[in-house]
Kinemage of the C-alpha trace (Angstrom):
@kinemage 1
@onewidth
@group {chain A} dominant
@subgroup {mainchain}
@vectorlist {calphas} color= white
{ca met a 1} P 14.184 10.524 -21.404
{ca met a 2} L 14.596 12.811 -18.392
{ca ala a 3} L 18.126 13.115 -17.020
{ca ala a 4} L 18.578 11.826 -13.488
{ca asp a 5} L 18.101 15.102 -11.640
{ca gln a 6} L 16.265 17.114 -14.292
{ca ile a 7} L 13.098 18.637 -12.874
{ca pro a 8} L 10.450 20.122 -15.211
{ca thr a 9} L 10.836 23.891 -15.418
{ca ala a 10} L 7.061 24.333 -15.360
{ca leu a 11} L 6.867 22.607 -11.974
{ca val a 12} L 9.692 24.682 -10.515
{ca asp a 13} L 8.102 27.900 -11.777
{ca arg a 14} L 4.709 27.007 -10.323
{ca leu a 15} L 6.244 26.075 -6.986
{ca arg a 16} L 8.125 29.362 -6.834
{ca ser a 17} L 4.898 31.331 -7.232
{ca ala a 18} L 2.690 29.013 -5.152
{ca arg a 19} L 1.156 30.118 -1.870
{ca arg a 20} L -0.445 26.777 -1.031
{ca val a 21} L 1.256 23.442 -1.741
{ca ala a 22} L -0.062 19.970 -0.909
{ca val a 23} L 1.684 16.592 -1.190
{ca leu a 24} L 0.215 13.083 -1.061
{ca thr a 25} L 2.657 10.283 -0.229
{ca gly a 26} L 2.318 6.530 -0.564
{ca ala a 27} L 4.248 3.323 0.042
{ca gly a 28} L 6.961 4.156 -2.490
{ca val a 29} L 8.323 6.848 -0.189
{ca ser a 30} L 8.734 4.435 2.718
{ca ala a 31} L 10.082 1.640 0.518
{ca glu a 32} L 13.226 3.746 0.078
{ca ser a 33} L 13.769 3.468 3.842
{ca gly a 34} L 13.633 -0.311 3.596
{ca ile a 35} L 10.101 -0.706 4.942
{ca pro a 36} L 8.345 -3.613 3.225
{ca thr a 37} L 4.840 -3.138 1.928
{ca phe a 38} L 2.001 -4.805 3.810
{ca arg a 39} L 2.147 -7.884 1.572
{ca asp a 40} L 5.958 -8.019 1.415
{ca ala a 41} L 6.057 -8.198 5.215
{ca leu a 42} L 4.112 -11.451 5.118
{ca asp a 43} L 7.262 -13.544 5.358
{ca gly a 44} L 8.559 -16.232 7.667
{ca leu a 45} L 5.924 -17.291 10.187
{ca trp a 46} L 3.393 -14.947 8.571
{ca ser a 47} L 3.718 -16.262 5.010
{ca arg a 48} L 0.709 -18.561 5.394
{ca phe a 49} L -1.709 -15.668 5.932
{ca asp a 50} L -3.663 -13.580 3.486
{ca pro a 51} L -3.556 -9.845 4.357
{ca arg a 52} L -7.314 -9.788 4.841
{ca glu a 53} L -6.929 -12.413 7.567
{ca leu a 54} L -4.923 -9.865 9.553
{ca ala a 55} L -6.450 -6.493 8.707
{ca thr a 56} L -10.202 -6.551 9.270
{ca pro a 57} L -12.356 -6.035 12.369
{ca asp a 58} L -13.782 -9.541 11.953
{ca ala a 59} L -10.302 -11.094 11.858
{ca phe a 60} L -9.386 -9.192 15.015
{ca ile a 61} L -12.493 -10.341 16.878
{ca arg a 62} L -11.845 -13.967 15.882
{ca his a 63} L -8.092 -13.974 16.524
{ca pro a 64} L -7.059 -10.926 18.603
{ca ala a 65} L -3.649 -12.240 19.678
{ca arg a 66} L -2.773 -13.196 16.101
{ca val a 67} L -3.620 -9.722 14.810
{ca gln a 68} L -1.873 -7.984 17.711
{ca ala a 69} L 1.260 -10.099 17.165
{ca trp a 70} L 1.267 -9.341 13.449
{ca tyr a 71} L 1.102 -5.594 13.982
{ca arg a 72} L 3.766 -5.709 16.698
{ca his a 73} L 5.913 -7.598 14.145
{ca arg a 74} L 5.369 -4.708 11.728
{ca asp a 75} L 6.227 -2.251 14.529
{ca arg a 76} L 9.615 -3.906 14.908
{ca leu a 77} L 10.266 -3.804 11.158
{ca val a 78} L 9.521 -0.070 11.142
{ca asp a 79} L 11.628 0.624 14.236
{ca ala a 80} L 14.673 -0.750 12.404
{ca cys a 81} L 14.259 1.826 9.593
{ca ala a 82} L 14.882 5.565 9.419
{ca pro a 83} L 13.448 8.493 7.437
{ca asn a 84} L 15.084 9.034 4.056
{ca pro a 85} L 15.817 12.242 2.069
{ca ala a 86} L 12.229 12.331 0.761
{ca his a 87} L 10.820 12.508 4.297
{ca glu a 88} L 13.398 15.105 5.283
{ca thr a 89} L 12.802 17.324 2.240
{ca leu a 90} L 9.048 17.288 2.817
{ca thr a 91} L 9.609 18.403 6.413
{ca asp a 92} L 11.680 21.311 5.086
{ca phe a 93} L 8.759 22.278 2.823
{ca tyr a 94} L 6.782 23.509 5.858
{ca ala a 95} L 9.175 26.427 6.146
{ca arg a 96} L 9.581 26.933 2.403
{ca phe a 97} L 5.938 27.620 1.488
{ca glu a 98} L 3.370 30.005 2.950
{ca ser a 99} L 0.978 27.070 3.423
{ca phe a 100} L 2.073 23.436 3.150
{ca ser a 101} L -0.020 20.295 3.687
{ca leu a 102} L 1.458 16.802 3.827
{ca ile a 103} L -1.035 13.958 3.383
{ca thr a 104} L 0.133 10.363 3.743
{ca gln a 105} L -1.334 6.924 3.177
{ca asn a 106} L 1.587 5.417 5.107
{ca val a 107} L 1.128 4.128 8.653
{ca asp a 108} L 4.828 3.793 9.560
{ca gly a 109} L 5.261 7.167 11.278
{ca leu a 110} L 8.428 8.072 9.337
{ca his a 111} L 7.068 11.481 8.362
{ca arg a 112} L 6.621 12.318 12.036
{ca arg a 113} L 10.051 10.949 12.907
{ca ala a 114} L 11.458 13.287 10.242
{ca gly a 115} L 9.723 16.227 11.926
{ca ser a 116} L 6.430 16.480 10.019
{ca glu a 117} L 4.224 16.508 13.104
{ca ala a 118} L 1.277 18.053 11.247
{ca ala a 119} L 1.045 15.361 8.558
{ca val a 120} L -2.478 14.199 7.721
{ca arg a 121} L -2.501 10.443 8.334
{ca leu a 122} L -5.307 9.104 6.169
{ca his a 123} L -4.773 5.467 7.131
{ca gly a 124} L -3.798 5.982 10.763
{ca ser a 125} L -0.557 4.961 12.454
{ca leu a 126} L 1.103 1.784 13.670
{ca asn a 127} L 2.388 3.775 16.636
{ca asp a 128} L -1.003 4.705 18.096
{ca trp a 129} L -2.712 1.782 19.794
{ca arg a 130} L -6.149 2.140 21.327
{ca cys a 131} L -8.909 0.112 22.927
{ca phe a 132} L -11.303 -1.595 20.525
{ca ala a 133} L -14.135 -1.096 23.033
{ca cys a 134} L -13.682 2.355 24.598
{ca ala a 135} L -11.233 3.894 22.051
{ca arg a 136} L -8.889 5.191 24.786
{ca pro a 137} L -5.211 5.398 23.749
{ca ala a 138} L -3.038 2.679 25.275
{ca pro a 139} L 0.546 1.392 25.121
{ca pro a 140} L 1.111 -1.355 22.532
{ca pro a 141} L 0.637 -4.892 23.863
{ca asp a 142} L 3.609 -7.187 24.427
{ca val a 143} L 2.268 -9.929 22.160
{ca arg a 144} L 4.621 -11.841 19.856
{ca ser a 145} L 2.643 -14.945 18.984
{ca glu a 146} L -0.952 -15.890 18.284
{ca thr a 147} L -0.719 -18.215 21.287
{ca asp a 148} L -0.011 -15.320 23.692
{ca val a 149} L -2.700 -13.812 25.908
{ca pro a 150} L -4.198 -10.844 24.004
{ca gly a 151} L -3.357 -7.361 25.260
{ca arg a 152} L -6.191 -5.502 26.970
{ca cys a 153} L -7.086 -1.944 27.886
{ca pro a 154} L -5.908 -1.015 31.403
{ca ile a 155} L -9.175 0.898 31.964
{ca cys a 156} L -12.060 -1.188 30.594
{ca arg a 157} L -10.250 -4.465 29.786
{ca gly a 158} L -11.304 -4.272 26.154
{ca leu a 159} L -8.958 -5.675 23.508
{ca leu a 160} L -6.207 -3.409 22.173
{ca arg a 161} L -6.022 -2.693 18.450
{ca pro a 162} L -3.507 -0.803 16.288
{ca gly a 163} L -4.529 2.686 15.240
{ca val a 164} L -4.676 1.876 11.528
{ca val a 165} L -7.575 1.770 9.103
{ca trp a 166} L -8.528 -1.828 8.377
{ca phe a 167} L -10.209 -3.156 5.248
{ca gly a 168} L -13.877 -2.217 5.386
{ca glu a 169} L -13.389 0.687 7.805
{ca pro a 170} L -13.941 4.353 6.921
{ca leu a 171} L -11.077 6.821 6.952
{ca pro a 172} L -10.849 9.100 10.005
{ca pro a 173} L -13.316 11.870 9.093
{ca asp a 174} L -11.229 14.729 10.472
{ca glu a 175} L -8.140 13.573 8.573
{ca leu a 176} L -10.123 13.110 5.356
{ca asp a 177} L -11.634 16.587 5.702
{ca arg a 178} L -8.161 18.097 6.131
{ca ala a 179} L -6.882 16.218 3.082
{ca met a 180} L -9.789 17.301 0.902
{ca glu a 181} L -9.456 20.918 2.014
{ca ala a 182} L -5.744 20.868 1.189
{ca ala a 183} L -6.410 19.387 -2.270
{ca ala a 184} L -9.236 21.802 -3.044
{ca thr a 185} L -7.183 24.893 -2.155
{ca ala a 186} L -3.711 23.933 -3.424
{ca asp a 187} L -1.867 25.915 -6.075
{ca val a 188} L 0.440 22.919 -6.616
{ca phe a 189} L -0.341 19.299 -5.711
{ca leu a 190} L 2.295 16.530 -5.780
{ca ser a 191} L 1.451 12.817 -5.814
{ca val a 192} L 4.572 11.040 -4.550
{ca gly a 193} L 5.231 7.298 -4.445
{ca thr a 194} L 1.581 6.298 -4.467
{ca ser a 195} L -0.015 3.691 -6.725
{ca gly a 196} L -3.060 5.835 -7.459
{ca glu a 197} L -5.307 2.828 -6.898
{ca val a 198} L -6.574 3.272 -3.334
{ca tyr a 199} L -9.531 5.607 -2.906
{ca pro a 200} L -10.445 8.117 -1.635
{ca ala a 201} L -6.754 9.135 -1.502
{ca ala a 202} L -6.343 8.494 -5.236
{ca gly a 203} L -9.071 11.045 -5.928
{ca leu a 204} L -7.197 13.931 -4.287
{ca pro a 205} L -4.962 14.825 -7.282
{ca glu a 206} L -8.007 15.049 -9.551
{ca met a 207} L -9.802 17.191 -6.974
{ca ala a 208} L -6.829 19.552 -6.983
{ca arg a 209} L -6.693 19.613 -10.792
{ca gln a 210} L -10.391 20.472 -11.014
{ca gln a 211} L -9.662 23.491 -8.826
{ca his a 212} L -6.942 24.571 -11.283
{ca ala a 213} L -3.923 23.411 -9.304
{ca phe a 214} L -0.753 22.362 -11.109
{ca val a 215} L -0.595 18.599 -10.476
{ca ala a 216} L 2.586 16.537 -10.724
{ca glu a 217} L 3.497 12.905 -10.106
{ca ile a 218} L 6.758 11.576 -8.696
{ca asn a 219} L 6.989 7.828 -9.220
{ca pro a 220} L 9.429 5.538 -11.049
{ca gln a 221} L 6.450 3.711 -12.573
{ca ala a 222} L 3.370 4.930 -14.409
{ca thr a 223} L 0.114 4.837 -12.429
{ca pro a 224} L -3.574 5.218 -13.286
{ca leu a 225} L -3.151 8.918 -12.400
{ca ser a 226} L -0.260 9.624 -14.778
{ca ala a 227} L -2.316 10.653 -17.806
{ca gly a 228} L -3.985 13.484 -15.898
{ca met a 229} L -0.776 15.042 -14.599
{ca asp a 230} L 0.687 18.371 -15.693
{ca ala a 231} L 4.195 17.008 -15.052
{ca val a 232} L 5.631 13.557 -14.364
{ca ile a 233} L 9.003 12.756 -12.788
{ca arg a 234} L 10.074 9.137 -13.202
{ca leu a 235} L 12.466 9.072 -10.265
{ca pro a 236} L 12.301 7.708 -6.714
{ca ala a 237} L 11.076 10.278 -4.218
{ca gly a 238} L 14.393 10.267 -2.368
{ca arg a 239} L 16.092 11.641 -5.491
{ca ala a 240} L 13.319 13.765 -6.953
{ca leu a 241} L 12.302 15.784 -3.905
{ca pro a 242} L 15.825 16.918 -2.938
{ca ala a 243} L 16.367 17.777 -6.624
{ca ile a 244} L 13.230 19.934 -6.551
{ca ala a 245} L 14.515 21.707 -3.440
{ca arg a 246} L 17.862 22.362 -5.159
{ca ala a 247} L 16.097 23.696 -8.253
{ca leu a 248} L 14.052 26.077 -6.120
{ca asp a 249} L 17.240 27.364 -4.493
{ca ser a 250} L 19.116 27.876 -7.756
């Protein structure tokens, strides 16, 4: 069993010689900051809803105030949390490597709050509201209940939606292209705190491996991706990533 802060020598060696490094992060990274997963946040007044009743275009068209209120509820949960050492270490990686790409499935904005402004946001962001009709950016609506008047675009009066990818929607093509390019050209690819079950993000580590990258997983639990990894670290990201940084400095 790996000691608490023991990092595989092979990973450290490959990182030291790497020119291009890419990292994919998932919900496990944000969980260490106290952010509940989508389903875990369905508590209190929201416990009677299925996630798909709140995260599809059809649900939004049928009940816009309900969906707006739910996402503003999530906004407030996120605002009460802060980036953790995993977010901070990944921000430091931009200066450590010749080329570094951070790809995230998370919509909470904690990578940006930690300073990773260039992060690829595959699933969008809770922070970026826009008009459902004209797609113009807009401030988030002040809606707290499904009985409130839905928030509307100040320009065209269309309904306002959160800037996240809903069930049944495609990923932002520009973000997906950046993620695939990073995976295809990486010397080292890290999969951090992600379940490995949501595609196309879950296909990025395999894409990197096929292009001869060294691929490693950081996750306390095994995932469907684990068997294909060159190295596995069974630690939370907030412990493993700072330990990797220390190993690189030693």
